C-alpha positions, 0 to 999 in steps of 0.5 A: 491899462493897455500899452496904448493907454499907457503911451497915451497917458505918458504923452498927455502927462509929459505935455502937461508938465512941459506946459506948466514949466515953459508954457508950451509943449510939442507932442510928436507922432500924434498923427501918422505920416499917412494921417498927416498927409490926409489932413493936409489934402483935406485942408487944401480942399477945404481952402478951395471950398471956403474960397468958393463960398466967398470967404477971402483967403487973405485977411489984410488986417492980419497978414502983410501979404496974400502968401499967408492963407487963412481958412476959417471954420474948418469943422464946417468944411470937413468932418476930419477936423472934428475928429482932430478936436476929439483926438484923445491926446489933444482932448486930454491935454486941453482938459488937463489945462482947462477942465473937461467942460471947455468949449472950442472957441475956433478952429482955423488954418494958416497956410504960410506959402513961400514969401509970406511975412509975419503978423505983428507980435500978439497975444490971442487972449489979451485981445478979448480979456482985460488985465490982469491975466491971473488964471488959465482961460485958454490954450492953443492946439496947433496941428502940424500937417507939414514939418515946421521950423525956422525956415518955413515960418514956424510960430515963434514964442517967448518961453515962460510968457504964460506967466505974464499978468499984464502988457507991462511984463512983455519985454521991450524987444519981444522978438529978440526973446523969441524962438521958433517951434520945431516939429515934424508933420503929425506933431501937435504944438500946445501953447498954454494961455494961462493969463497971456498965451505965449506972445507969438509971431512968425518969421518970413517964410522961405519954403512954406508950411501948413498948420491948423489950430484950434483955440479951446477956452473956458466957457467965459471966453467966447471969441470964435464962431458958434458951431451951430452955424456949421453945415448940418451935414457935418454936424451930424457926423460930430458928437454932440459936445462938438456941435454945442460948443463943448468938447470933453472926452475923459481919458 
């Protein structure tokens, strides 16, 4: 095993231990400063291209105002995002949670500009799976393309909420129990969706941050867009598992 292999294994193993304990993990330095900056530029260009195609940036049903920008189907917009899905650290963590035959349910971006406000408190998995939530069915991989912290709208979560089995387990005042993620650009934030993914929201933003997020899930959960709808020019640049709805790369 090379030094690089040992470092990769340590990051994956540490993240899985953190996920088992609190339902979340922050993995630092997955991307270099230059790689994070390149991904940020690709995201900005993808946002413009998505708008050119007629896809709205503001989804009123999700966000209170237009300062929160959504970019959907990132793999369809730039092959860089397919490479993020294939990244051995992200893939290793997801495979450790869901098994190597997981599918990529969706890959979208959230650009929280100054003045953006929070979504409602929510659980992604609860929207598509009935109670009780008794097994691990999905997780969230958040690529931090800028620093994220309380002042710029970082996602907030309830530690241990991956153990919730029904809506009755959610505290009466969930926001009072939430803490924001803090991570540097180039980090990956992982949320374990065992049963209910950590119940999450984002605070009002004073500065701004940019993240892209993928939602891998077991094959029984399909709440995203089929990769077969992606631009053929970009599908040819992805490995077959990415474009058939599965992404597995044993480490």
